[in-house]
ZALOLO-77063 format. One line per field, with one value per atom (N, C-alpha, C): residue in three letters; atom name; x, y, z. Coordinates in steps of 0.05 Angstrom, whole numbers, padded with zeros to 5 digits, always signed. Example, Ala and Ser with C-alpha at 12.3 -4.5 7.8 and 13.67 -1.06 7.14 Angstrom:
REM ZALOLO-77063
rest: [ALA;ALA;ALA;SER;SER;SER];
atom: [N;CA;C;N;CA;C];
c1: [+00264;+00246;+00264;+00257;+00273;+00258];
c2: [-00114;-00090;-00066;-00045;-00021;+00001];
c3: [+00156;+00156;+00156;+00142;+00143;+00157];
END
This chain:
REM ZALOLO-77063
rest: [ALA;ALA;ALA;TYR;TYR;TYR;LEU;LEU;LEU;LEU;LEU;LEU;SER;SER;SER;ASN;ASN;ASN;ARG;ARG;ARG;ALA;ALA;ALA;GLN;GLN;GLN;SER;SER;SER;ILE;ILE;ILE;ALA;ALA;ALA;LYS;LYS;LYS;PRO;PRO;PRO;LEU;LEU;LEU;ARG;ARG;ARG;LEU;LEU;LEU;VAL;VAL;VAL;THR;THR;THR;ASN;ASN;ASN;PHE;PHE;PHE;ARG;ARG;ARG;SER;SER;SER;HIS;HIS;HIS;ILE;ILE;ILE;GLY;GLY;GLY;ILE;ILE;ILE;LEU;LEU;LEU;ASN;ASN;ASN;CYS;CYS;CYS;ALA;ALA;ALA;ALA;ALA;ALA;GLY;GLY;GLY;VAL;VAL;VAL;LEU;LEU;LEU;ASP;ASP;ASP;LYS;LYS;LYS;MET;MET;MET;PHE;PHE;PHE;CYS;CYS;CYS;MET;MET;MET;PHE;PHE;PHE;PRO;PRO;PRO;HIS;HIS;HIS;ALA;ALA;ALA;ALA;ALA;ALA;LYS;LYS;LYS;VAL;VAL;VAL;LEU;LEU;LEU;PRO;PRO;PRO;VAL;VAL;VAL;ASP;ASP;ASP;GLU;GLU;GLU;GLY;GLY;GLY;LEU;LEU;LEU;PHE;PHE;PHE;LYS;LYS;LYS;GLY;GLY;GLY;PRO;PRO;PRO;ARG;ARG;ARG;PRO;PRO;PRO;ASN;ASN;ASN;PHE;PHE;PHE;CYS;CYS;CYS;GLN;GLN;GLN;CYS;CYS;CYS;SER;SER;SER;GLY;GLY;GLY;ALA;ALA;ALA;ALA;ALA;ALA;PHE;PHE;PHE;VAL;VAL;VAL;ALA;ALA;ALA;SER;SER;SER;LEU;LEU;LEU;LEU;LEU;LEU;ALA;ALA;ALA;GLN;GLN;GLN;ASN;ASN;ASN;GLN;GLN;GLN;ARG;ARG;ARG;LEU;LEU;LEU;VAL;VAL;VAL;VAL;VAL;VAL;LEU;LEU;LEU;CYS;CYS;CYS;PRO;PRO;PRO;ASP;ASP;ASP;ASP;ASP;ASP;GLY;GLY;GLY;VAL;VAL;VAL;ASP;ASP;ASP;SER;SER;SER;ILE;ILE;ILE;SER;SER;SER;SER;SER;SER;ASP;ASP;ASP;LEU;LEU;LEU;ASP;ASP;ASP;ALA;ALA;ALA;GLY;GLY;GLY;GLY;GLY;GLY;SER;SER;SER;ALA;ALA;ALA;ASN;ASN;ASN;HIS;HIS;HIS;PHE;PHE;PHE;VAL;VAL;VAL;LEU;LEU;LEU;GLY;GLY;GLY;CYS;CYS;CYS;ARG;ARG;ARG;ASP;ASP;ASP;ALA;ALA;ALA;LYS;LYS;LYS;GLY;GLY;GLY;LEU;LEU;LEU;GLU;GLU;GLU;PHE;PHE;PHE;GLU;GLU;GLU;ASP;ASP;ASP;VAL;VAL;VAL;LEU;LEU;LEU;LEU;LEU;LEU;LEU;LEU;LEU;ASP;ASP;ASP;TYR;TYR;TYR;PHE;PHE;PHE;CYS;CYS;CYS;SER;SER;SER;LEU;LEU;LEU;PRO;PRO;PRO;ALA;ALA;ALA;ALA;ALA;ALA;ASP;ASP;ASP;GLN;GLN;GLN;ASN;ASN;ASN;SER;SER;SER;TRP;TRP;TRP;LYS;LYS;LYS;GLN;GLN;GLN;LEU;LEU;LEU;PHE;PHE;PHE;GLN;GLN;GLN;LYS;LYS;LYS;ASP;ASP;ASP;TRP;TRP;TRP;GLY;GLY;GLY;LYS;LYS;LYS;GLY;GLY;GLY;GLY;GLY;GLY;ALA;ALA;ALA;THR;THR;THR;SER;SER;SER;GLN;GLN;GLN;GLN;GLN;GLN;TYR;TYR;TYR;LYS;LYS;LYS;SER;SER;SER;PRO;PRO;PRO;GLN;GLN;GLN;ILE;ILE;ILE;GLU;GLU;GLU;PRO;PRO;PRO;GLN;GLN;GLN;LEU;LEU;LEU;LYS;LYS;LYS;LEU;LEU;LEU;LEU;LEU;LEU;TYR;TYR;TYR;THR;THR;THR;ALA;ALA;ALA;ILE;ILE;ILE;THR;THR;THR;ARG;ARG;ARG;CYS;CYS;CYS;CYS;CYS;CYS;SER;SER;SER;ARG;ARG;ARG;LEU;LEU;LEU;LEU;LEU;LEU;PHE;PHE;PHE;VAL;VAL;VAL;GLU;GLU;GLU;THR;THR;THR;ARG;ARG;ARG;LYS;LYS;LYS;SER;SER;SER;LEU;LEU;LEU;ALA;ALA;ALA;GLY;GLY;GLY;ASN;ASN;ASN;ALA;ALA;ALA;PHE;PHE;PHE;PHE;PHE;PHE;ARG;ARG;ARG;TRP;TRP;TRP;LEU;LEU;LEU;GLU;GLU;GLU;LYS;LYS;LYS;ASN;ASN;ASN;GLY;GLY;GLY;LEU;LEU;LEU;ALA;ALA;ALA;GLU;GLU;GLU;ARG;ARG;ARG;MET;MET;MET;GLY;GLY;GLY;THR;THR;THR;SER;SER;SER;ALA;ALA;ALA];
atom: [N;CA;C;N;CA;C;N;CA;C;N;CA;C;N;CA;C;N;CA;C;N;CA;C;N;CA;C;N;CA;C;N;CA;C;N;CA;C;N;CA;C;N;CA;C;N;CA;C;N;CA;C;N;CA;C;N;CA;C;N;CA;C;N;CA;C;N;CA;C;N;CA;C;N;CA;C;N;CA;C;N;CA;C;N;CA;C;N;CA;C;N;CA;C;N;CA;C;N;CA;C;N;CA;C;N;CA;C;N;CA;C;N;CA;C;N;CA;C;N;CA;C;N;CA;C;N;CA;C;N;CA;C;N;CA;C;N;CA;C;N;CA;C;N;CA;C;N;CA;C;N;CA;C;N;CA;C;N;CA;C;N;CA;C;N;CA;C;N;CA;C;N;CA;C;N;CA;C;N;CA;C;N;CA;C;N;CA;C;N;CA;C;N;CA;C;N;CA;C;N;CA;C;N;CA;C;N;CA;C;N;CA;C;N;CA;C;N;CA;C;N;CA;C;N;CA;C;N;CA;C;N;CA;C;N;CA;C;N;CA;C;N;CA;C;N;CA;C;N;CA;C;N;CA;C;N;CA;C;N;CA;C;N;CA;C;N;CA;C;N;CA;C;N;CA;C;N;CA;C;N;CA;C;N;CA;C;N;CA;C;N;CA;C;N;CA;C;N;CA;C;N;CA;C;N;CA;C;N;CA;C;N;CA;C;N;CA;C;N;CA;C;N;CA;C;N;CA;C;N;CA;C;N;CA;C;N;CA;C;N;CA;C;N;CA;C;N;CA;C;N;CA;C;N;CA;C;N;CA;C;N;CA;C;N;CA;C;N;CA;C;N;CA;C;N;CA;C;N;CA;C;N;CA;C;N;CA;C;N;CA;C;N;CA;C;N;CA;C;N;CA;C;N;CA;C;N;CA;C;N;CA;C;N;CA;C;N;CA;C;N;CA;C;N;CA;C;N;CA;C;N;CA;C;N;CA;C;N;CA;C;N;CA;C;N;CA;C;N;CA;C;N;CA;C;N;CA;C;N;CA;C;N;CA;C;N;CA;C;N;CA;C;N;CA;C;N;CA;C;N;CA;C;N;CA;C;N;CA;C;N;CA;C;N;CA;C;N;CA;C;N;CA;C;N;CA;C;N;CA;C;N;CA;C;N;CA;C;N;CA;C;N;CA;C;N;CA;C;N;CA;C;N;CA;C;N;CA;C;N;CA;C;N;CA;C;N;CA;C;N;CA;C;N;CA;C;N;CA;C;N;CA;C;N;CA;C;N;CA;C;N;CA;C;N;CA;C;N;CA;C;N;CA;C;N;CA;C;N;CA;C;N;CA;C;N;CA;C;N;CA;C;N;CA;C;N;CA;C;N;CA;C;N;CA;C;N;CA;C;N;CA;C;N;CA;C;N;CA;C;N;CA;C;N;CA;C;N;CA;C;N;CA;C;N;CA;C;N;CA;C;N;CA;C;N;CA;C;N;CA;C;N;CA;C;N;CA;C;N;CA;C;N;CA;C;N;CA;C;N;CA;C;N;CA;C;N;CA;C;N;CA;C;N;CA;C;N;CA;C;N;CA;C;N;CA;C;N;CA;C;N;CA;C;N;CA;C;N;CA;C;N;CA;C;N;CA;C;N;CA;C;N;CA;C;N;CA;C];
c1: [+00508;+00521;+00546;+00545;+00568;+00592;+00588;+00610;+00619;+00600;+00607;+00623;+00620;+00635;+00661;+00668;+00693;+00692;+00668;+00664;+00665;+00664;+00664;+00637;+00616;+00589;+00579;+00567;+00558;+00532;+00527;+00503;+00481;+00459;+00437;+00424;+00416;+00403;+00376;+00368;+00342;+00319;+00299;+00275;+00257;+00246;+00228;+00199;+00185;+00157;+00138;+00121;+00102;+00073;+00070;+00043;+00034;+00012;+00002;-00016;-00010;-00025;-00045;-00046;-00064;-00090;-00087;-00110;-00116;-00142;-00150;-00147;-00153;-00148;-00165;-00190;-00207;-00194;-00183;-00170;-00143;-00128;-00102;-00104;-00124;-00128;-00132;-00148;-00152;-00126;-00111;-00086;-00066;-00066;-00048;-00055;-00080;-00089;-00079;-00080;-00070;-00040;-00026;+00003;+00010;-00006;-00001;-00004;-00024;-00028;-00005;+00006;+00028;+00053;+00058;+00082;+00078;+00054;+00048;+00057;+00052;+00059;+00086;+00094;+00120;+00134;+00148;+00160;+00181;+00193;+00213;+00204;+00177;+00166;+00174;+00177;+00184;+00195;+00207;+00218;+00196;+00197;+00176;+00181;+00161;+00162;+00145;+00149;+00131;+00102;+00084;+00056;+00050;+00036;+00029;+00005;+00011;-00009;-00024;-00050;-00066;-00069;-00072;-00075;-00104;-00122;-00151;-00166;-00188;-00206;-00224;-00235;-00252;-00267;-00287;-00304;-00288;-00297;-00286;-00294;-00279;-00287;-00313;-00326;-00350;-00345;-00359;-00356;-00383;-00385;-00410;-00405;-00422;-00424;-00450;-00448;-00472;-00473;-00496;-00500;-00497;-00492;-00489;-00478;-00478;-00466;-00485;-00510;-00530;-00523;-00515;-00509;-00484;-00464;-00440;-00446;-00463;-00471;-00485;-00501;-00516;-00496;-00476;-00455;-00441;-00434;-00420;-00438;-00464;-00482;-00485;-00483;-00487;-00462;-00439;-00414;-00396;-00395;-00380;-00350;-00342;-00313;-00301;-00318;-00308;-00289;-00266;-00247;-00247;-00250;-00252;-00223;-00214;-00189;-00196;-00181;-00187;-00161;-00162;-00138;-00130;-00104;-00094;-00104;-00108;-00117;-00147;-00161;-00190;-00199;-00180;-00187;-00205;-00197;-00212;-00241;-00244;-00270;-00288;-00277;-00293;-00300;-00282;-00288;-00311;-00310;-00331;-00358;-00358;-00383;-00394;-00377;-00386;-00396;-00383;-00393;-00420;-00424;-00450;-00472;-00464;-00483;-00487;-00475;-00479;-00461;-00439;-00420;-00393;-00394;-00369;-00351;-00362;-00346;-00328;-00329;-00313;-00286;-00266;-00239;-00235;-00224;-00218;-00188;-00176;-00147;-00139;-00118;-00108;-00093;-00093;-00080;-00050;-00037;-00008;-00003;-00019;-00016;-00023;-00039;-00047;-00025;-00004;+00017;+00028;+00030;+00041;+00020;-00005;-00026;-00044;-00061;-00081;-00107;-00129;-00156;-00173;-00193;-00210;-00226;-00240;-00257;-00250;-00248;-00239;-00259;-00265;-00281;-00263;-00255;-00238;-00257;-00257;-00277;-00266;-00278;-00272;-00243;-00230;-00202;-00199;-00216;-00213;-00224;-00247;-00258;-00241;-00224;-00206;-00180;-00174;-00150;-00152;-00129;-00129;-00143;-00157;-00171;-00152;-00127;-00107;-00099;-00103;-00095;-00117;-00141;-00164;-00163;-00155;-00155;-00133;-00110;-00089;-00098;-00113;-00124;-00144;-00160;-00180;-00167;-00146;-00132;-00118;-00107;-00093;-00111;-00135;-00154;-00173;-00173;-00192;-00179;-00153;-00139;-00126;-00125;-00112;-00083;-00066;-00038;-00025;-00004;+00012;+00033;+00048;+00068;+00088;+00091;+00109;+00096;+00072;+00059;+00050;+00048;+00040;+00063;+00087;+00110;+00112;+00102;+00103;+00086;+00066;+00049;+00064;+00084;+00097;+00111;+00120;+00133;+00113;+00088;+00067;+00055;+00054;+00040;+00056;+00080;+00096;+00083;+00066;+00053;+00033;+00026;+00008;+00020;+00047;+00060;+00056;+00061;+00056;+00026;+00009;-00020;-00028;-00016;-00022;-00011;+00012;+00024;+00007;-00005;-00023;-00048;-00058;-00082;-00076;-00053;-00045;-00042;-00030;-00027;-00054;-00073;-00100;-00114;-00112;-00125;-00114;-00088;-00075;-00074;-00088;-00092;-00114;-00130;-00154;-00150;-00162;-00161;-00185;-00209;-00233;-00251;-00264;-00283;-00272;-00272;-00262;-00284;-00289;-00309;-00297;-00302;-00295;-00320;-00321;-00345;-00336;-00350;-00346;-00372;-00371;-00395;-00398;-00377;-00378;-00367;-00379;-00369;-00343;-00326;-00301;-00292;-00275;-00265;-00249;-00233;-00216;-00233;-00252;-00269;-00286;-00298;-00314;-00298;-00273;-00256;-00247;-00240;-00232;-00254;-00278;-00300;-00307;-00306;-00311;-00290;-00265;-00243;-00246;-00253;-00258;-00279;-00301;-00324;-00317;-00304;-00296;-00278;-00260;-00240;-00248;-00272;-00282;-00267;-00257;-00241;-00258;-00282;-00299;-00328;-00347;-00375;-00389;-00407;-00422;-00441;-00442;-00459;-00483;-00507;-00530;-00532;-00544;-00547;-00574;-00586;-00611;-00606;-00581;-00575;-00574];
c2: [-00050;-00076;-00075;-00059;-00056;-00045;-00024;-00011;-00028;-00041;-00058;-00082;-00091;-00115;-00106;-00081;-00070;-00074;-00068;-00069;-00097;-00117;-00145;-00153;-00143;-00150;-00131;-00142;-00125;-00110;-00089;-00073;-00084;-00092;-00102;-00079;-00086;-00067;-00059;-00034;-00026;-00039;-00046;-00058;-00036;-00040;-00021;-00030;-00014;-00022;-00012;-00030;-00023;-00027;-00036;-00040;-00016;-00004;+00019;+00010;+00017;+00008;+00030;+00053;+00074;+00073;+00075;+00077;+00051;+00047;+00023;+00027;+00006;+00006;+00027;+00031;+00051;+00078;+00086;+00113;+00113;+00091;+00090;+00090;+00078;+00079;+00108;+00123;+00151;+00167;+00162;+00176;+00169;+00144;+00135;+00149;+00153;+00166;+00195;+00209;+00236;+00237;+00217;+00216;+00212;+00195;+00190;+00216;+00232;+00257;+00277;+00276;+00293;+00286;+00260;+00251;+00254;+00255;+00261;+00289;+00308;+00335;+00343;+00330;+00336;+00310;+00299;+00272;+00271;+00294;+00293;+00307;+00307;+00320;+00306;+00280;+00264;+00238;+00224;+00197;+00178;+00163;+00143;+00119;+00113;+00090;+00067;+00043;+00021;+00027;+00013;+00017;+00013;+00033;+00032;+00013;-00010;-00031;-00028;-00028;-00027;-00054;-00054;-00080;-00088;-00068;-00074;-00063;-00077;-00066;-00045;-00026;-00006;+00009;+00025;+00039;+00061;+00066;+00088;+00114;+00135;+00161;+00170;+00190;+00202;+00231;+00241;+00270;+00282;+00308;+00322;+00352;+00364;+00393;+00402;+00419;+00429;+00459;+00470;+00499;+00516;+00504;+00520;+00504;+00517;+00505;+00486;+00486;+00469;+00439;+00432;+00403;+00395;+00413;+00407;+00403;+00420;+00418;+00392;+00383;+00357;+00334;+00335;+00314;+00313;+00336;+00337;+00327;+00333;+00324;+00294;+00282;+00253;+00237;+00250;+00236;+00253;+00247;+00263;+00259;+00239;+00234;+00250;+00263;+00277;+00300;+00301;+00323;+00338;+00364;+00381;+00390;+00383;+00393;+00413;+00434;+00455;+00470;+00488;+00504;+00519;+00522;+00534;+00562;+00578;+00605;+00607;+00584;+00585;+00574;+00567;+00554;+00572;+00597;+00616;+00620;+00625;+00630;+00606;+00582;+00558;+00551;+00555;+00551;+00569;+00594;+00613;+00604;+00595;+00586;+00562;+00544;+00520;+00527;+00546;+00555;+00567;+00583;+00596;+00576;+00553;+00533;+00512;+00516;+00497;+00473;+00475;+00453;+00460;+00474;+00484;+00462;+00438;+00417;+00403;+00409;+00394;+00407;+00391;+00400;+00409;+00433;+00444;+00449;+00439;+00441;+00446;+00462;+00466;+00441;+00437;+00413;+00412;+00435;+00435;+00428;+00438;+00432;+00404;+00390;+00363;+00342;+00351;+00333;+00318;+00292;+00275;+00265;+00275;+00267;+00247;+00234;+00216;+00219;+00215;+00218;+00195;+00187;+00165;+00173;+00195;+00204;+00233;+00239;+00265;+00276;+00302;+00317;+00338;+00335;+00355;+00376;+00400;+00420;+00443;+00448;+00471;+00474;+00451;+00453;+00465;+00456;+00464;+00492;+00499;+00525;+00547;+00539;+00559;+00562;+00546;+00550;+00576;+00589;+00615;+00613;+00634;+00634;+00628;+00638;+00635;+00606;+00589;+00561;+00542;+00552;+00534;+00519;+00533;+00520;+00499;+00504;+00484;+00458;+00461;+00438;+00423;+00439;+00427;+00410;+00421;+00407;+00382;+00383;+00360;+00337;+00342;+00320;+00314;+00331;+00326;+00310;+00313;+00299;+00274;+00254;+00228;+00228;+00242;+00242;+00218;+00207;+00187;+00201;+00185;+00197;+00214;+00238;+00257;+00270;+00263;+00274;+00302;+00312;+00340;+00357;+00348;+00363;+00391;+00397;+00424;+00443;+00432;+00449;+00457;+00442;+00449;+00476;+00484;+00510;+00533;+00527;+00547;+00550;+00527;+00527;+00512;+00521;+00506;+00505;+00525;+00526;+00503;+00488;+00466;+00443;+00441;+00419;+00419;+00441;+00440;+00437;+00447;+00444;+00414;+00400;+00371;+00356;+00364;+00351;+00355;+00379;+00384;+00367;+00364;+00347;+00319;+00308;+00281;+00278;+00299;+00298;+00297;+00313;+00313;+00286;+00274;+00248;+00227;+00226;+00205;+00209;+00230;+00233;+00215;+00204;+00190;+00160;+00149;+00120;+00105;+00117;+00102;+00115;+00138;+00150;+00177;+00181;+00205;+00218;+00244;+00258;+00283;+00287;+00312;+00329;+00352;+00369;+00397;+00407;+00434;+00450;+00473;+00489;+00510;+00512;+00531;+00516;+00522;+00509;+00521;+00504;+00513;+00494;+00504;+00487;+00464;+00470;+00449;+00427;+00436;+00417;+00400;+00412;+00397;+00377;+00384;+00366;+00343;+00349;+00329;+00309;+00319;+00301;+00283;+00294;+00278;+00256;+00264;+00245;+00222;+00229;+00209;+00189;+00199;+00182;+00165;+00177;+00163;+00139;+00143;+00122;+00104;+00107;+00090;+00094;+00118;+00122;+00133;+00143;+00153;+00152;+00155;+00153;+00180;+00188;+00213;+00210;+00230;+00230;+00248;+00239;+00254;+00278;+00299;+00323;+00337;+00346;+00361;+00390;+00398;+00426;+00442];
c3: [+00183;+00182;+00165;+00144;+00126;+00140;+00157;+00171;+00194;+00209;+00231;+00223;+00199;+00189;+00176;+00180;+00168;+00137;+00126;+00097;+00085;+00102;+00092;+00082;+00095;+00087;+00066;+00045;+00023;+00031;+00017;+00021;+00003;+00015;-00002;-00018;-00042;-00059;-00047;-00048;-00037;-00053;-00038;-00051;-00062;-00085;-00096;-00091;-00076;-00068;-00089;-00099;-00120;-00111;-00086;-00076;-00059;-00066;-00051;-00028;-00004;+00019;+00028;+00015;+00023;+00006;-00020;-00038;-00051;-00058;-00072;-00102;-00118;-00146;-00161;-00152;-00165;-00165;-00143;-00141;-00156;-00154;-00166;-00197;-00208;-00237;-00247;-00231;-00238;-00236;-00215;-00211;-00233;-00241;-00263;-00289;-00294;-00318;-00319;-00296;-00294;-00299;-00287;-00292;-00321;-00335;-00363;-00379;-00372;-00385;-00379;-00355;-00348;-00364;-00365;-00380;-00410;-00419;-00447;-00455;-00438;-00443;-00432;-00410;-00397;-00391;-00411;-00408;-00385;-00378;-00358;-00332;-00328;-00304;-00278;-00280;-00256;-00265;-00247;-00253;-00257;-00279;-00285;-00268;-00251;-00233;-00242;-00232;-00239;-00232;-00245;-00240;-00211;-00199;-00171;-00167;-00157;-00155;-00128;-00129;-00105;-00092;-00067;-00052;-00051;-00054;-00051;-00076;-00082;-00102;-00088;-00104;-00092;-00114;-00106;-00125;-00140;-00165;-00180;-00167;-00171;-00161;-00174;-00162;-00173;-00180;-00199;-00207;-00213;-00210;-00217;-00220;-00235;-00238;-00225;-00205;-00191;-00193;-00188;-00193;-00168;-00145;-00121;-00098;-00075;-00051;-00037;-00044;-00030;-00033;-00057;-00062;-00047;-00046;-00031;-00002;+00009;+00037;+00042;+00023;+00027;+00026;+00010;+00010;+00036;+00047;+00073;+00096;+00094;+00114;+00114;+00090;+00088;+00096;+00095;+00101;+00118;+00144;+00163;+00160;+00145;+00141;+00118;+00102;+00079;+00087;+00075;+00078;+00051;+00052;+00028;+00021;-00003;-00013;-00036;-00037;-00057;-00064;-00084;-00090;-00065;-00061;-00036;-00031;-00053;-00049;-00045;-00046;-00042;-00015;+00002;+00028;+00045;+00048;+00065;+00055;+00029;+00018;+00020;+00013;+00015;+00043;+00062;+00090;+00100;+00091;+00098;+00087;+00062;+00049;+00064;+00072;+00086;+00114;+00127;+00153;+00150;+00130;+00126;+00119;+00107;+00100;+00121;+00144;+00166;+00166;+00151;+00149;+00161;+00183;+00196;+00207;+00211;+00224;+00205;+00180;+00160;+00155;+00152;+00148;+00120;+00116;+00089;+00088;+00067;+00065;+00036;+00031;+00005;-00005;-00031;-00043;-00036;-00037;-00031;-00001;+00016;+00045;+00052;+00034;+00039;+00032;+00019;+00010;+00034;+00032;+00053;+00073;+00070;+00088;+00075;+00090;+00078;+00093;+00078;+00090;+00079;+00095;+00086;+00061;+00063;+00040;+00033;+00007;-00002;-00022;-00019;-00038;-00050;-00075;-00088;-00101;-00089;-00096;-00112;-00135;-00152;-00160;-00165;-00173;-00201;-00219;-00247;-00253;-00242;-00247;-00234;-00215;-00202;-00216;-00237;-00252;-00268;-00272;-00287;-00314;-00322;-00348;-00371;-00369;-00390;-00393;-00373;-00374;-00382;-00383;-00388;-00414;-00435;-00461;-00463;-00450;-00449;-00436;-00414;-00400;-00418;-00432;-00449;-00471;-00483;-00504;-00494;-00470;-00459;-00454;-00444;-00437;-00460;-00480;-00503;-00525;-00529;-00550;-00540;-00557;-00550;-00560;-00546;-00552;-00539;-00553;-00541;-00522;-00508;-00490;-00506;-00497;-00511;-00535;-00541;-00565;-00563;-00538;-00533;-00524;-00530;-00519;-00529;-00553;-00564;-00546;-00532;-00515;-00489;-00481;-00456;-00457;-00481;-00483;-00483;-00491;-00490;-00463;-00448;-00422;-00401;-00394;-00374;-00347;-00341;-00315;-00310;-00332;-00329;-00313;-00315;-00301;-00271;-00256;-00227;-00221;-00238;-00234;-00236;-00255;-00257;-00233;-00224;-00200;-00176;-00173;-00150;-00152;-00176;-00180;-00173;-00181;-00174;-00143;-00131;-00101;-00088;-00097;-00085;-00088;-00111;-00116;-00098;-00095;-00080;-00050;-00040;-00011;-00001;-00019;-00011;-00008;+00013;+00018;+00007;+00008;+00003;-00019;-00012;-00031;-00040;-00067;-00079;-00096;-00091;-00105;-00118;-00144;-00158;-00161;-00150;-00152;-00161;-00182;-00192;-00190;-00177;-00174;-00196;-00213;-00236;-00261;-00284;-00308;-00317;-00329;-00340;-00362;-00380;-00402;-00391;-00371;-00359;-00346;-00329;-00315;-00334;-00354;-00373;-00388;-00396;-00411;-00393;-00368;-00349;-00343;-00339;-00333;-00357;-00381;-00405;-00408;-00402;-00404;-00383;-00359;-00338;-00347;-00357;-00364;-00389;-00408;-00433;-00427;-00408;-00402;-00379;-00369;-00347;-00321;-00316;-00292;-00269;-00275;-00254;-00264;-00245;-00252;-00246;-00264;-00260;-00236;-00220;-00196;-00201;-00195;-00198;-00179;-00188;-00171;-00177;-00156;-00159;-00154;-00150;-00144;-00170];
END
């Protein structure tokens, strides 16, 4: 319109959308908490946007630590809509394990490959125990200590690789529309710290497991 009017008509300022139409508030609160932690350690990691307001209320994510693949298989059997997201380099091995356990019909995708997509229900599997051993303590410190924004900036020079890992975690969380599950089949410093942080801040609920 600006060009057709020979520059007589002004260009309207772009509208900034702050309402999320994909995920509900339960998921968005969890995602916002992860963003806060990222900006705490990496203040310039991304442009700070207005709070992402959800259009709908919804349940908080669930999390659990289980001892084997049997519990994961039972979750997949109970919910045919579950899409498994995992570290990109673990897709083949996790797919093989699910095939062996009779869960071959479920979609398994790496977190990076899932960017831009959306799924009704998401199971984020073994994200934390798959992080490099050298990074585990940095994750533990980030989620264990109550730093204010920018309070952990000294850590960014020691562990700059944590920034893309946090961004991938945020990406995985925000692919979900309805039900989000965090499941770890192996213990890790990062996973334990993250789960304690979720529970302490009321961002997720512990899920029972018999596995």
